[in-house]
VOVO-522253 format. One record per residue: y, x, z of N, C-alpha, C in turn; residue number from 1; residue in three letters. Coordinates in steps of 0.001 Angstrom, whole numbers, plus 500000, padded with zeros to 6 digits. Each point is the difference from the previous one (the first is absolute). Layout:
<fimar n_py="Y" n_px="X" n_pz="Z" ca_py="Y" ca_px="X" ca_pz="Z" c_py="Y" c_px="X" c_pz="Z" dodo="NUM" lopa="ALA"/>
...
//
This chain:
<fimar n_py="836963" n_px="462993" n_pz="113727" ca_py="498969" ca_px="500536" ca_pz="499162" c_py="500518" c_px="500304" c_pz="498602" dodo="1" lopa="MET"/>
<fimar n_py="500793" n_px="499115" n_pz="499442" ca_py="500507" ca_px="500182" ca_pz="498639" c_py="500859" c_px="501249" c_pz="499888" dodo="2" lopa="ILE"/>
<fimar n_py="500732" n_px="500349" n_pz="501036" ca_py="500890" ca_px="501160" ca_pz="499957" c_py="499253" c_px="501308" c_pz="499758" dodo="3" lopa="ALA"/>
<fimar n_py="498709" n_px="500042" n_pz="500266" ca_py="499218" ca_px="501220" ca_pz="499821" c_py="499691" c_px="500297" c_pz="498537" dodo="4" lopa="ALA"/>
<fimar n_py="500254" n_px="499056" n_pz="499112" ca_py="499708" ca_px="500169" ca_pz="498580" c_py="501230" c_px="500517" c_pz="499264" dodo="5" lopa="PHE"/>
<fimar n_py="499820" n_px="500807" n_pz="498920" ca_py="501133" ca_px="500414" ca_pz="499171" c_py="500695" c_px="498772" c_pz="499413" dodo="6" lopa="PRO"/>
<fimar n_py="501269" n_px="500137" n_pz="499614" ca_py="500822" ca_px="498875" ca_pz="499569" c_py="499378" c_px="499213" c_pz="498852" dodo="7" lopa="VAL"/>
<fimar n_py="499539" n_px="500663" n_pz="498943" ca_py="499407" ca_px="499298" ca_pz="498859" c_py="498756" c_px="499242" c_pz="500438" dodo="8" lopa="VAL"/>
<fimar n_py="499165" n_px="500647" n_pz="500767" ca_py="498778" ca_px="499384" ca_pz="500497" c_py="500333" c_px="498864" c_pz="500954" dodo="9" lopa="THR"/>
<fimar n_py="501018" n_px="500174" n_pz="500818" ca_py="500409" ca_px="498978" ca_pz="500962" c_py="500410" c_px="498721" c_pz="499289" dodo="10" lopa="ARG"/>
<fimar n_py="500716" n_px="500126" n_pz="498898" ca_py="500419" ca_px="498832" ca_pz="499238" c_py="498783" c_px="499226" c_pz="499477" dodo="11" lopa="SER"/>
<fimar n_py="499026" n_px="500692" n_pz="499468" ca_py="498780" ca_px="499364" ca_pz="499515" c_py="499251" c_px="499357" c_pz="501161" dodo="12" lopa="LEU"/>
<fimar n_py="499897" n_px="500700" n_pz="501098" ca_py="499330" ca_px="499465" ca_pz="501183" c_py="500677" c_px="498718" c_pz="500461" dodo="13" lopa="LEU"/>
<fimar n_py="501313" n_px="500005" n_pz="500049" ca_py="500741" ca_px="498814" ca_pz="500427" c_py="499753" c_px="498829" c_pz="499064" dodo="14" lopa="GLN"/>
<fimar n_py="499948" n_px="500249" n_pz="498701" ca_py="499748" ca_px="498933" ca_pz="499031" c_py="498611" c_px="499408" c_pz="500185" dodo="15" lopa="ARG"/>
<fimar n_py="499001" n_px="500857" n_pz="500142" ca_py="498622" ca_px="499524" ca_pz="500184" c_py="499880" c_px="499215" c_pz="501302" dodo="16" lopa="VAL"/>
<fimar n_py="500540" n_px="500537" n_pz="501077" ca_py="499905" ca_px="499318" ca_pz="501293" c_py="500750" c_px="498674" c_pz="499992" dodo="17" lopa="LEU"/>
<fimar n_py="501122" n_px="499940" n_pz="499299" ca_py="500768" ca_px="498747" ca_pz="499917" c_py="499181" c_px="498920" c_pz="499290" dodo="18" lopa="ALA"/>
<fimar n_py="499327" n_px="500370" n_pz="498931" ca_py="499158" ca_px="499032" ca_pz="499288" c_py="498874" c_px="499517" c_pz="500902" dodo="19" lopa="ILE"/>
<fimar n_py="499330" n_px="500935" n_pz="500652" ca_py="498897" ca_px="499624" ca_pz="500881" c_py="500483" c_px="499105" c_pz="501143" dodo="20" lopa="LEU"/>
<fimar n_py="501096" n_px="500385" n_pz="500620" ca_py="500527" ca_px="499233" ca_pz="501138" c_py="500405" c_px="498592" c_pz="499588" dodo="21" lopa="ALA"/>
<fimar n_py="500524" n_px="499856" n_pz="498787" ca_py="500449" ca_px="498674" ca_pz="499567" c_py="498836" c_px="499092" c_pz="499614" dodo="22" lopa="SER"/>
<fimar n_py="498862" n_px="500567" n_pz="499669" ca_py="498866" ca_px="499205" ca_pz="499512" c_py="498866" c_px="499813" c_pz="501010" dodo="23" lopa="GLU"/>
<fimar n_py="499940" n_px="500835" n_pz="501010" ca_py="498919" ca_px="499896" ca_pz="500985" c_py="500419" c_px="499082" c_pz="501141" dodo="24" lopa="LEU"/>
<fimar n_py="499271" n_px="498901" n_pz="500215" ca_py="500426" ca_px="499014" ca_pz="500988" c_py="500043" c_px="500501" c_pz="501442" dodo="25" lopa="PRO"/>
<fimar n_py="499225" n_px="501013" n_pz="500328" ca_py="499959" ca_px="500509" ca_pz="501377" c_py="500546" c_px="501419" c_pz="500102" dodo="26" lopa="LEU"/>
<fimar n_py="500913" n_px="500359" n_pz="499097" ca_py="500476" ca_px="501384" ca_pz="499900" c_py="500714" c_px="500489" c_pz="501244" dodo="27" lopa="ALA"/>
<fimar n_py="500812" n_px="499182" n_pz="500615" ca_py="500772" ca_px="500448" ca_pz="501149" c_py="501179" c_px="500846" c_pz="499579" dodo="28" lopa="GLY"/>
<fimar n_py="500880" n_px="500261" n_pz="500936" ca_py="501191" ca_px="500809" ca_pz="499734" c_py="500157" c_px="500992" c_pz="501139" dodo="29" lopa="ASP"/>
<fimar n_py="499742" n_px="501269" n_pz="499752" ca_py="499701" ca_px="500625" ca_pz="498714" c_py="498531" c_px="499833" c_pz="499626" dodo="30" lopa="PRO"/>
<fimar n_py="499736" n_px="500180" n_pz="498723" ca_py="498641" ca_px="499940" ca_pz="499480" c_py="499198" c_px="501182" c_pz="500546" dodo="31" lopa="LEU"/>
<fimar n_py="498852" n_px="499724" n_pz="500586" ca_py="499125" ca_px="501071" ca_pz="500476" c_py="499235" c_px="500549" c_pz="498793" dodo="32" lopa="ASN"/>
<fimar n_py="500333" n_px="501196" n_pz="499577" ca_py="499436" ca_px="500582" ca_pz="498776" c_py="498564" c_px="500473" c_pz="500160" dodo="33" lopa="VAL"/>
<fimar n_py="499487" n_px="499994" n_pz="501210" ca_py="498642" ca_px="500486" ca_pz="500255" c_py="498982" c_px="498890" c_pz="500216" dodo="34" lopa="ASN"/>
<fimar n_py="500412" n_px="498761" n_pz="499806" ca_py="499120" ca_px="498854" ca_pz="500168" c_py="499570" c_px="499516" c_pz="498616" dodo="35" lopa="VAL"/>
<fimar n_py="498715" n_px="499719" n_pz="499796" ca_py="499565" ca_px="499479" ca_pz="498700" c_py="500757" c_px="498721" c_pz="499643" dodo="36" lopa="PRO"/>
<fimar n_py="500335" n_px="499857" n_pz="498728" ca_py="500765" ca_px="498814" ca_pz="499598" c_py="499204" c_px="498720" c_pz="500216" dodo="37" lopa="ILE"/>
<fimar n_py="498684" n_px="500102" n_pz="500057" ca_py="499179" ca_px="498840" ca_pz="500330" c_py="500300" c_px="499478" c_pz="501393" dodo="38" lopa="GLY"/>
<fimar n_py="500304" n_px="500896" n_pz="500926" ca_py="500365" ca_px="499599" ca_pz="501361" c_py="501407" c_px="499421" c_pz="500045" dodo="39" lopa="ASP"/>
<fimar n_py="500750" n_px="500188" n_pz="498936" ca_py="501367" ca_px="499473" ca_pz="499922" c_py="500066" c_px="498738" c_pz="499145" dodo="40" lopa="LEU"/>
<fimar n_py="498826" n_px="499451" n_pz="499681" ca_py="499955" ca_px="498721" ca_pz="499309" c_py="499578" c_px="500041" c_pz="498548" dodo="41" lopa="GLY"/>
<fimar n_py="499701" n_px="501169" n_pz="499453" ca_py="499610" ca_px="500090" ca_pz="498593" c_py="498494" c_px="499785" c_pz="499840" dodo="42" lopa="ALA"/>
<fimar n_py="499634" n_px="499220" n_pz="498989" ca_py="498607" ca_px="499901" ca_pz="499599" c_py="499874" c_px="500732" c_pz="498662" dodo="43" lopa="ASP"/>
<fimar n_py="498847" n_px="499938" n_pz="499375" ca_py="499786" ca_px="500735" ca_pz="498746" c_py="500977" c_px="499578" c_pz="498913" dodo="44" lopa="SER"/>
<fimar n_py="500239" n_px="498708" n_pz="499885" ca_py="500901" ca_px="499497" ca_pz="498970" c_py="501446" c_px="500405" c_pz="500268" dodo="45" lopa="LEU"/>
<fimar n_py="500442" n_px="499887" n_pz="501234" ca_py="501387" ca_px="500379" ca_pz="500297" c_py="500192" c_px="501516" c_pz="499937" dodo="46" lopa="SER"/>
<fimar n_py="498936" n_px="500776" n_pz="500260" ca_py="500099" ca_px="501457" ca_pz="499841" c_py="500247" c_px="500342" c_pz="498533" dodo="47" lopa="ALA"/>
<fimar n_py="499304" n_px="499322" n_pz="499091" ca_py="500234" ca_px="500212" ca_pz="498570" c_py="501395" c_px="499543" c_pz="499592" dodo="48" lopa="LEU"/>
<fimar n_py="500449" n_px="498901" n_pz="500579" ca_py="501348" ca_px="499509" ca_pz="499718" c_py="501046" c_px="501025" c_pz="500436" dodo="49" lopa="SER"/>
<fimar n_py="499786" n_px="500611" n_pz="501168" ca_py="500898" ca_px="501063" ca_pz="500459" c_py="499990" c_px="501174" c_pz="499027" dodo="50" lopa="LEU"/>
<fimar n_py="498820" n_px="500347" n_pz="499514" ca_py="499879" ca_px="501095" ca_pz="499048" c_py="500831" c_px="499711" c_pz="498749" dodo="51" lopa="GLN"/>
<fimar n_py="499845" n_px="498807" n_pz="499458" ca_py="500730" ca_px="499645" ca_pz="498774" c_py="501507" c_px="499994" c_pz="500244" dodo="52" lopa="TYR"/>
<fimar n_py="500416" n_px="499510" n_pz="501163" ca_py="501428" ca_px="499978" ca_pz="500315" c_py="500560" c_px="501425" c_pz="500107" dodo="53" lopa="GLU"/>
<fimar n_py="499256" n_px="500889" n_pz="500633" ca_py="500430" ca_px="501389" ca_pz="500121" c_py="500004" c_px="500677" c_pz="498635" dodo="54" lopa="ILE"/>
<fimar n_py="498976" n_px="499759" n_pz="499198" ca_py="499955" ca_px="500579" ca_pz="498657" c_py="501234" c_px="499601" c_pz="499196" dodo="55" lopa="GLU"/>
<fimar n_py="500348" n_px="498727" n_pz="500051" ca_py="501150" ca_px="499508" ca_pz="499252" c_py="501313" c_px="500572" c_pz="500543" dodo="56" lopa="GLU"/>
<fimar n_py="500128" n_px="500037" n_pz="501311" ca_py="501245" ca_px="500478" ca_pz="500616" c_py="500223" c_px="501491" c_pz="499778" dodo="57" lopa="ALA"/>
<fimar n_py="498933" n_px="500784" n_pz="500015" ca_py="500106" ca_px="501458" ca_pz="499901" c_py="499846" c_px="500478" c_pz="498556" dodo="58" lopa="ILE"/>
<fimar n_py="499356" n_px="499189" n_pz="499163" ca_py="499796" ca_px="500393" ca_pz="498610" c_py="498795" c_px="500903" c_pz="499806" dodo="59" lopa="GLY"/>
<fimar n_py="498924" n_px="499689" n_pz="500720" ca_py="498763" ca_px="500771" ca_pz="499897" c_py="498854" c_px="499043" c_pz="499713" dodo="60" lopa="ILE"/>
<fimar n_py="498831" n_px="500542" n_pz="499718" ca_py="498804" ca_px="499182" ca_pz="499820" c_py="498801" c_px="500727" c_pz="500587" dodo="61" lopa="ALA"/>
<fimar n_py="499217" n_px="499266" n_pz="500767" ca_py="498770" ca_px="500545" ca_pz="500544" c_py="498853" c_px="499675" c_pz="499050" dodo="62" lopa="PHE"/>
<fimar n_py="499031" n_px="500883" n_pz="499930" ca_py="498841" ca_px="499815" ca_pz="499139" c_py="498970" c_px="499102" c_pz="500679" dodo="63" lopa="LEU"/>
<fimar n_py="499055" n_px="499510" n_pz="499207" ca_py="498872" ca_px="499276" ca_pz="500586" c_py="499337" c_px="500915" c_pz="501022" dodo="64" lopa="ASP"/>
<fimar n_py="499618" n_px="499443" n_pz="501108" ca_py="499380" ca_px="500785" ca_pz="501060" c_py="501005" c_px="500546" c_pz="501004" dodo="65" lopa="GLY"/>
<fimar n_py="501286" n_px="499830" n_pz="499721" ca_py="501050" ca_px="500442" ca_pz="500925" c_py="500667" c_px="498815" c_pz="500694" dodo="66" lopa="GLU"/>
<fimar n_py="499332" n_px="498848" n_pz="499965" ca_py="500581" ca_px="498778" ca_pz="500552" c_py="500261" c_px="500118" c_pz="501498" dodo="67" lopa="ASP"/>
<fimar n_py="501072" n_px="499360" n_pz="500438" ca_py="500298" ca_px="499915" ca_pz="501423" c_py="498983" c_px="499058" c_pz="500642" dodo="68" lopa="PHE"/>
<fimar n_py="499579" n_px="500351" n_pz="501190" ca_py="499061" ca_px="499184" ca_pz="500762" c_py="500553" c_px="499801" c_pz="501410" dodo="69" lopa="THR"/>
<fimar n_py="499536" n_px="498964" n_pz="500695" ca_py="500531" ca_px="499719" ca_pz="501338" c_py="499771" c_px="501104" c_pz="501034" dodo="70" lopa="PRO"/>
<fimar n_py="499114" n_px="500936" n_pz="499731" ca_py="499738" ca_px="501069" ca_pz="500970" c_py="501010" c_px="501148" c_pz="499894" dodo="71" lopa="ASP"/>
<fimar n_py="500853" n_px="499983" n_pz="498985" ca_py="501013" ca_px="501055" ca_pz="499858" c_py="501150" c_px="499779" c_pz="500978" dodo="72" lopa="LEU"/>
<fimar n_py="500554" n_px="501094" n_pz="500503" ca_py="501199" ca_px="499922" ca_pz="500821" c_py="501228" c_px="500149" c_pz="499106" dodo="73" lopa="THR"/>
<fimar n_py="501153" n_px="499680" n_pz="500536" ca_py="501247" ca_px="500137" ca_pz="499228" c_py="500218" c_px="501454" c_pz="499583" dodo="74" lopa="ALA"/>
<fimar n_py="499682" n_px="500938" n_pz="500862" ca_py="500218" ca_px="501403" ca_pz="499650" c_py="499015" c_px="500445" c_pz="498921" dodo="75" lopa="ILE"/>
<fimar n_py="498789" n_px="499471" n_pz="499999" ca_py="499051" ca_px="500310" ca_pz="498925" c_py="500486" c_px="499424" c_pz="498666" dodo="76" lopa="GLN"/>
<fimar n_py="500559" n_px="498816" n_pz="500054" ca_py="500560" ca_px="499402" ca_pz="498787" c_py="501162" c_px="500846" c_pz="499505" dodo="77" lopa="ILE"/>
<fimar n_py="500885" n_px="500403" n_pz="500904" ca_py="501106" ca_px="500872" ca_pz="499605" c_py="499465" c_px="501287" c_pz="499363" dodo="78" lopa="TYR"/>
<fimar n_py="498994" n_px="500601" n_pz="500600" ca_py="499430" ca_px="501247" ca_pz="499446" c_py="499510" c_px="499788" c_pz="498571" dodo="79" lopa="ASP"/>
<fimar n_py="499367" n_px="498873" n_pz="499743" ca_py="499523" ca_px="499710" ca_pz="498642" c_py="501160" c_px="499832" c_pz="499031" dodo="80" lopa="ARG"/>
<fimar n_py="501036" n_px="499296" n_pz="500442" ca_py="501183" ca_px="499799" ca_pz="499149" c_py="500684" c_px="501334" c_pz="499735" dodo="81" lopa="VAL"/>
<fimar n_py="500189" n_px="500795" n_pz="501043" ca_py="500667" ca_px="501288" ca_pz="499860" c_py="499243" c_px="500901" c_pz="499052" dodo="82" lopa="ALA"/>
<fimar n_py="498671" n_px="499975" n_pz="500056" ca_py="499206" ca_px="500830" ca_pz="499085" c_py="500207" c_px="499562" c_pz="498556" dodo="83" lopa="ALA"/>
<fimar n_py="500163" n_px="498702" n_pz="499778" ca_py="500219" ca_px="499491" ca_pz="498641" c_py="501354" c_px="500429" c_pz="499442" dodo="84" lopa="LYS"/>
<fimar n_py="501014" n_px="500045" n_pz="500853" ca_py="501337" ca_px="500363" ca_pz="499520" c_py="500279" c_px="501491" c_pz="500143" dodo="85" lopa="VAL"/>
<fimar n_py="499061" n_px="500725" n_pz="500591" ca_py="500176" ca_px="501441" ca_pz="500145" c_py="500916" c_px="500404" c_pz="501150" dodo="86" lopa="GLY"/>
<fimar n_py="500173" n_px="499121" n_pz="500977" ca_py="500891" ca_px="500288" ca_pz="501125" c_py="499253" c_px="500503" c_pz="501215" dodo="87" lopa="ALA"/>
<fimar n_py="498686" n_px="500033" n_pz="499928" ca_py="499222" ca_px="500401" ca_pz="501189" c_py="500038" c_px="501510" c_pz="500185" dodo="88" lopa="ALA"/>
//
């Protein structure tokens, strides 16, 4: 799946997925990007923790109302990150 993305975008995707995979207790290998992170072990608090970790690692900030929630999938999270950095 990652090979279908352009190189710059692929690098960002890999970084986001690596963070999610390392923090989600039920992530599996490979991480299923179409499953809500809540189904992979995230609750509301850990979803926010993932958001803060991604913000720090990538150097972006989400506004109030853009918080990560357990119903988001990994690919939806990547889309939000990519939009913030202009890679989408």
